[in-house]
C-alpha positions, 0 to 999 in steps of 0.5 A: 543517486546511483542506489535510486538508478540501479533500484529503478533498473532492477524494478523496472525488470520485474514490471518486464517480466510482470508485462509479458507474462499477463499482458503480452507486451514489452513497453512498461510504461505504455501499459502502466498509462493503459493501468491508469486510463484502460475502462477494463483496469478502472473501477466500475462502481464505488461498491466495487472500488471499497469491495476490492480493498476490503476483500484485500483486507479480509485475506491478510487477516486470514493468512496473518496468523500463519505468519506472525507470533504476535497480533494486535488486539485491536482490529482494523477495518476499511471504510470511505472517507464521509462525503464531506472529506471525499473530494479531497481525501488520498488515503488515510490510517487512523490507528485504534483507541487506546481503550479498545473502544475504536477499531484501526480505521484505514479511509479510502477516497471512494470518489469518481471510484470510475476514474480510478485503477484498480492496481495500486488498491490492495498493495496500499490497503497491505501497506496500511494495515495488515501486515502493514502500517496497522500492526505494527504500531498497534503492537506498539500502543498495546505494550504497556511496558514500553516508553511513552516515546515508543507508544505514541510516537512512531519514527518515520524511517521504521513505520514506513520502512516496514510499510514498504516493506510489507508490501513485498512480504504480501506477496511471499504471503499470496495475498495478491489476485493478480499480476495486475495488482502485482504490477501496482506493488511495483510501479508504487516500489518504482516511485520511492525509488524514483525518489532516490533519483530526483531529490538529490537532482535537485538538491545536490545536481544542480537539476 
Protein backbone atom coordinates (compact mmCIF):
# COMPACT_ATOMS: atom_id res chain seq x y z
CA UNK A 1 0.00 0.00 0.00
CA UNK A 2 2.75 2.43 0.95
CA UNK A 3 4.76 1.50 -2.15
CA UNK A 4 1.71 2.28 -4.30
CA UNK A 5 1.32 5.68 -2.67
CA UNK A 6 5.01 6.43 -3.19
CA UNK A 7 4.84 5.39 -6.85
CA UNK A 8 1.70 7.46 -7.43
CA UNK A 9 3.48 10.50 -6.02
CA UNK A 10 6.55 9.98 -8.22
CA UNK A 11 4.48 9.35 -11.35
CA UNK A 12 2.28 12.37 -10.71
CA UNK A 13 5.40 14.55 -10.49
CA UNK A 14 6.70 13.09 -13.75
CA UNK A 15 3.36 13.71 -15.45
CA UNK A 16 3.33 17.26 -14.11
CA UNK A 17 6.75 17.92 -15.67
CA UNK A 18 5.48 16.72 -19.05
CA UNK A 19 2.22 18.65 -18.62
CA UNK A 20 4.05 21.92 -17.95
CA UNK A 21 6.59 21.37 -20.73
CA UNK A 22 4.20 20.49 -23.54
CA UNK A 23 0.67 21.35 -22.42
CA UNK A 24 1.24 24.50 -20.35
CA UNK A 25 -0.66 23.27 -17.30
CA UNK A 26 0.05 21.91 -13.83
CA UNK A 27 -3.36 20.28 -13.49
CA UNK A 28 -2.59 16.66 -14.37
CA UNK A 29 -6.06 15.18 -13.68
CA UNK A 30 -7.73 17.82 -15.85
CA UNK A 31 -5.18 17.23 -18.63
CA UNK A 32 -5.72 13.47 -18.56
CA UNK A 33 -9.44 14.07 -18.88
CA UNK A 34 -8.78 16.31 -21.89
CA UNK A 35 -6.73 13.58 -23.51
CA UNK A 36 -9.74 11.27 -23.23
CA UNK A 37 -12.33 13.73 -24.56
CA UNK A 38 -10.82 16.57 -26.62
CA UNK A 39 -11.08 15.76 -30.38
CA UNK A 40 -7.57 17.19 -30.76
CA UNK A 41 -6.21 14.11 -29.00
CA UNK A 42 -8.58 11.52 -30.48
CA UNK A 43 -8.18 9.58 -33.68
CA UNK A 44 -9.92 10.95 -36.75
CA UNK A 45 -10.82 7.56 -38.14
CA UNK A 46 -10.14 3.84 -38.13
CA UNK A 47 -7.25 4.01 -40.61
CA UNK A 48 -5.39 6.61 -38.54
CA UNK A 49 -5.75 4.50 -35.40
CA UNK A 50 -4.33 1.39 -37.09
CA UNK A 51 -1.49 3.28 -38.76
CA UNK A 52 -0.50 4.93 -35.45
CA UNK A 53 0.23 1.61 -33.74
CA UNK A 54 1.82 0.11 -36.85
CA UNK A 55 4.19 3.08 -37.12
CA UNK A 56 5.25 2.60 -33.47
CA UNK A 57 5.99 -1.06 -34.17
CA UNK A 58 7.98 -0.09 -37.26
CA UNK A 59 10.21 2.18 -35.17
CA UNK A 60 10.74 -0.48 -32.53
CA UNK A 61 11.68 -3.12 -35.13
CA UNK A 62 14.23 -0.75 -36.66
CA UNK A 63 15.77 0.13 -33.29
CA UNK A 64 15.79 -3.33 -31.68
CA UNK A 65 19.06 -4.65 -33.23
CA UNK A 66 20.98 -1.78 -31.64
CA UNK A 67 19.60 -2.64 -28.19
CA UNK A 68 19.39 -6.44 -28.05
CA UNK A 69 21.96 -9.10 -28.86
CA UNK A 70 19.27 -11.74 -29.31
CA UNK A 71 16.09 -11.18 -31.30
CA UNK A 72 13.28 -13.60 -32.19
CA UNK A 73 13.20 -15.16 -35.63
CA UNK A 74 9.42 -14.78 -35.74
CA UNK A 75 7.95 -11.56 -37.06
CA UNK A 76 5.07 -9.69 -35.40
CA UNK A 77 2.31 -7.66 -37.04
CA UNK A 78 -0.48 -5.40 -35.84
CA UNK A 79 -3.99 -5.79 -37.22
CA UNK A 80 -7.46 -4.67 -36.18
CA UNK A 81 -9.82 -7.25 -34.75
CA UNK A 82 -12.05 -8.91 -37.35
CA UNK A 83 -15.50 -7.34 -37.57
CA UNK A 84 -17.24 -10.01 -35.51
CA UNK A 85 -14.92 -9.37 -32.54
CA UNK A 86 -14.14 -5.68 -32.71
CA UNK A 87 -16.97 -4.43 -30.47
CA UNK A 88 -15.72 -6.51 -27.54
CA UNK A 89 -11.99 -6.76 -28.22
CA UNK A 90 -9.67 -5.04 -25.76
CA UNK A 91 -6.26 -5.43 -27.46
CA UNK A 92 -4.72 -8.89 -27.51
CA UNK A 93 -1.32 -10.39 -28.32
CA UNK A 94 -1.18 -13.84 -29.92
CA UNK A 95 2.21 -15.61 -30.08
CA UNK A 96 3.61 -16.90 -33.37
CA UNK A 97 3.21 -20.47 -34.59
CA UNK A 98 6.04 -22.67 -33.41
CA UNK A 99 6.69 -23.96 -36.93
CA UNK A 100 7.08 -20.43 -38.33
CA UNK A 101 3.88 -20.59 -40.38
CA UNK A 102 2.33 -17.60 -38.64
CA UNK A 103 3.86 -14.43 -37.15
CA UNK A 104 3.00 -13.02 -33.77
CA UNK A 105 -0.19 -10.98 -33.98
CA UNK A 106 -1.26 -8.02 -31.90
CA UNK A 107 -4.97 -7.35 -32.35
CA UNK A 108 -6.08 -3.79 -31.65
CA UNK A 109 -9.61 -2.53 -31.42
CA UNK A 110 -10.47 0.04 -34.10
CA UNK A 111 -14.17 0.13 -33.18
CA UNK A 112 -15.39 3.70 -32.60
CA UNK A 113 -11.91 4.97 -33.41
CA UNK A 114 -13.11 8.56 -33.20
CA UNK A 115 -13.72 8.09 -29.45
CA UNK A 116 -10.30 6.64 -28.69
CA UNK A 117 -7.41 8.72 -27.38
CA UNK A 118 -4.02 8.57 -29.05
CA UNK A 119 -2.23 8.84 -25.72
CA UNK A 120 -1.77 5.18 -24.77
CA UNK A 121 -1.50 3.60 -28.23
CA UNK A 122 2.29 3.69 -28.54
CA UNK A 123 3.07 2.42 -25.04
CA UNK A 124 0.55 -0.40 -25.53
CA UNK A 125 2.15 -1.36 -28.85
CA UNK A 126 5.61 -1.48 -27.26
CA UNK A 127 4.24 -3.47 -24.30
CA UNK A 128 2.61 -6.08 -26.51
CA UNK A 129 5.12 -6.42 -29.37
CA UNK A 130 8.73 -5.20 -29.38
CA UNK A 131 10.46 -4.79 -27.00
CA UNK A 132 7.65 -6.33 -24.88
CA UNK A 133 5.71 -9.58 -24.98
CA UNK A 134 6.59 -10.63 -28.52
CA UNK A 135 10.32 -10.29 -28.04
CA UNK A 136 10.35 -12.15 -24.71
CA UNK A 137 7.78 -14.82 -25.53
CA UNK A 138 9.06 -15.65 -29.00
CA UNK A 139 12.63 -16.07 -27.81
CA UNK A 140 11.38 -18.43 -25.08
CA UNK A 141 9.39 -20.43 -27.65
CA UNK A 142 12.35 -20.66 -30.03
CA UNK A 143 14.69 -22.08 -27.37
CA UNK A 144 14.09 -25.73 -28.17
CA UNK A 145 16.74 -26.87 -25.70
CA UNK A 146 14.68 -25.43 -22.83
CA UNK A 147 12.19 -27.33 -20.71
CA UNK A 148 8.64 -27.23 -22.17
CA UNK A 149 7.42 -25.37 -19.07
CA UNK A 150 9.72 -22.50 -19.96
CA UNK A 151 8.67 -22.50 -23.60
CA UNK A 152 4.91 -22.92 -23.41
CA UNK A 153 3.84 -21.83 -19.93
CA UNK A 154 4.68 -18.34 -18.81
CA UNK A 155 5.28 -16.89 -15.37
CA UNK A 156 2.91 -13.95 -15.32
CA UNK A 157 5.00 -11.96 -12.86
CA UNK A 158 7.98 -12.20 -15.21
CA UNK A 159 6.06 -11.77 -18.46
CA UNK A 160 4.10 -8.73 -17.33
CA UNK A 161 7.02 -7.37 -15.36
CA UNK A 162 9.13 -7.44 -18.51
CA UNK A 163 6.43 -5.84 -20.67
CA UNK A 164 5.81 -3.08 -18.13
CA UNK A 165 9.55 -2.42 -17.92
CA UNK A 166 9.76 -2.12 -21.69
CA UNK A 167 7.23 0.72 -21.72
CA UNK A 168 9.94 2.71 -19.92
CA UNK A 169 12.73 1.19 -21.96
CA UNK A 170 10.97 2.38 -25.11
CA UNK A 171 11.52 5.94 -23.91
CA UNK A 172 15.24 5.28 -23.44
CA UNK A 173 15.20 3.87 -26.98
CA UNK A 174 13.60 7.18 -28.14
CA UNK A 175 10.62 5.36 -29.64
CA UNK A 176 7.87 7.68 -28.41
CA UNK A 177 6.87 10.22 -30.99
CA UNK A 178 5.78 13.01 -28.61
CA UNK A 179 5.07 14.04 -25.02
CA UNK A 180 1.45 13.08 -25.62
CA UNK A 181 2.60 9.46 -25.91
CA UNK A 182 4.96 9.75 -22.93
CA UNK A 183 2.08 11.09 -20.85
CA UNK A 184 0.00 8.12 -21.96
CA UNK A 185 2.76 5.77 -20.84
CA UNK A 186 3.01 7.47 -17.45
CA UNK A 187 -0.75 7.40 -16.95
CA UNK A 188 -0.74 3.66 -17.65
CA UNK A 189 2.08 3.21 -15.14
CA UNK A 190 0.00 5.19 -12.63
CA UNK A 191 -2.90 2.78 -13.15
CA UNK A 192 -0.65 -0.09 -12.03
CA UNK A 193 0.52 1.91 -9.02
CA UNK A 194 -3.10 2.65 -8.12
CA UNK A 195 -3.75 -1.09 -7.94
CA UNK A 196 -1.11 -1.34 -5.22
CA UNK A 197 -3.11 1.20 -3.25
CA UNK A 198 -6.60 -0.13 -3.92
CA UNK A 199 -6.05 -3.89 -3.54
CA UNK A 200 -4.70 -3.79 0.03
CA UNK A 201 -7.22 -1.08 0.82
CA UNK A 202 -10.05 -3.44 -0.09
CA UNK A 203 -8.60 -6.68 1.28
CA UNK A 204 -6.62 -5.55 4.33
CA UNK A 205 -7.58 -2.04 5.38
CA UNK A 206 -11.32 -2.55 5.44
CA UNK A 207 -12.34 -0.10 2.72
